[in-house]
N, C-alpha and C positions, 0 to 999 in steps of 0.2 A: 573409634577409628575404623578404617576400612577392613581390617582383619576381623574385628568383632562384628562388623556389619557387612560382610562380603556380598550377601545377596542384595542388600539395599544399595550398595555402591555400584553393583553391576546394573541394577535397574536405572539408577541415575545416569550412568554412562549410556545406556541404551536409549533413554528418553532424550538425551542431549543430541542424538543423531537419528531420531525416529523419522525425520523428514528427509534424510539423505536421498538423493536421486530426484528430488523435486526442484525444478528450476523456476524461479519467479523473476519476471521483469518488473521492476519497481519504477514507475514514472511519476510518483508523487513528488510534490515540491516543498511540502512542509510537514507538520506533524500528522495531519490527516493522511491516512494511507501508510505513511512511512512507519508509524508506530506499530501497526499490525504486521507489516512485512518484517519488522525488526523482531517481533515475537516469533514469527515462523523461522527466521534465521537462527534464533536461539535454540531451536530444536532440529537444526541440521539442514534446513532448506538452503539451496544455493540461491541467493538473492543478488541480482544484478541491478544496481541503481543507475538509471540513466539520468545524466545531467546535461544542461546546456554547456556550450564550450567554455563559458566564463565560470562555470561551477554552480553548484546548488546555492540557492538563497540562504539555506540553513547554515552554510559554512561561515557566514558573516554575522550570525546572531549569537550574542553572548560569547564572543570570542575570548578564550582564555589565553591564547598565544597564537602566533601565526600558524595557520593550518589546523588549529584545534579549537572547536566550538562546542560548548556544552550540549546544546540541543541536538546538534548533528551527531555527537557521540552517543547520545541517549538512544536515538532511533536508528542510526545507520551503522551500528556495530556489526561485525561479521558479514558485511556486504562487500561485493565487488563493485567497481565503478567504471562506467563507460561514458565518455562525453560525446554527444552527437548533436548535430544541427539538423533537426527534423524538417526544416524549411527547404532543405536541399534534397534532390533525388537520391544522392549517395547516402545521406543520413537515413532516409526512409528505407532504402534497400538493405542497409545494415540491420536496422531494427527488424525488418521482415525475415531476414536470415536468422536472427536470434529467436524469433517467434516460432519458427519451424521446429526448433529443438527445445522449446520451453513448455512448461505446464500451465503457468499462470501469468497474466499481465494485470497490473494494477495501475490505474490512471485517475487523476483528480482534476482534469481540465473541465472548463465550462462545457456543457453539452454542445455537440456538433463540432467541437474543435478537432477531435480525432477523425471524424467523418470527412472534414475538409482536407485533411492530410492523407486520406485514403487508408487510415489506420484504425477504423472502427471495427467492432466485433465481426460484423458480417464479412468484411474484406479479409481480415486475418484468419478467420475460421475456414476460409477456402483453402488456405495453405496448411492449416493445422486444425482439423475438426475436433481434436481433443483439448483445444485451448479453453481454459477458464479465464474469463475476462471480467474484471471487477471495475466498475466506474463508481468512484466515491465523490459525491458532490454535496453542496450545502442543501439543495432542495430536490434532488433527484432529476431524472431525465424527462419527466412529464409534469404537467400542471402549470399554473400561472406564474410560478416563481422559478421555473427551470433555468432561466438564463441569468438569474441573480447570482452575483458573486457573494459568497458568505464565508466568514471565518468563525472561530470558536465562540467569541463573545456575542456576535450577532445571532448565531444559531441558538445560543442559550436564551437570548431574549425572545426570538420568534417562536421557540418551542415551549416557552413558559417556564423553563428551568430557573430563570432568574428570580421568579416569584417565590421559589422555595428556599432561597438563601437567607440566612439569619442576619447577615450584615451586607445589604445590597450596596452600601456606599463604598465598600472595599472592592478593589479590582477582582473579578472572578477568577477562580482557578481554571486551568486548562482542563476542560471536561469534555466538551463536544467532540473535539478532534480525537481524543484518546479513546473514549468509550465507543464511538462509532468505528474506530479502527479495530478495536477488539472484536466487535460484531463482524467486521469485514474479514478478519482472520478466521473466525468461526465459520463464516459462510464459505470461505475458500476450502477449509477442511471438509465441510459437508459436500461441497461440489467435487472434491477429489474422491471422496467415498462413493458418491453417486456415479462418477465416471468409471469406477471399477466394475459397476454392474451394467452400465449402458455402453461404455466405450466411447462416449461423447462428452465434450466439454459443454459449457453453458455461459450465458451472460448474467452478471449480477449487477443490479442497479441499487446502490446503497445511498440513501439520503441521510445526511447527518441530522437534519431537523427532525426526522421521524425517530 
């Protein structure tokens, strides 16, 4: 019990809020990205999940009851929610205002999508030079496949992970989305640590295929 293990209990309580004061804007639309920000939320980070006005796609997947979906509950626990239409000037201005007082932004759009909206790293870093901006896509921001849309099963195939499976005839477990998101969370933590020394944020290009 906690009385017998008072030191251990205090450590657990400390770790559960070790990221308090860190604000993350989560623009991911499915497991990729959202799983990593969910991990950071578990350790006290304030994660603001941005959704389209009709709500996140994940809210409709494996719905257990109206307003309760298993996948969404898995990765979006402990998050705040804001619905925005980023195709409007007002929606973009609201996001820019949030960015000014945030530490991290995570997005999973196809490359150039954020640039077309004026919400790319270079644009947002002008308002907040300490911003850490992570783009998590199937094949990264450069290279011949940069514009290809990819999800977990497809990335498992193109990366060669499918060849390692003992029973390839069975639907693959969700692997690429989750593992790459863990690496994304680690990269964010390293960037936060680096910012303590340099005072500046940075851009992180995360390829699920890699």
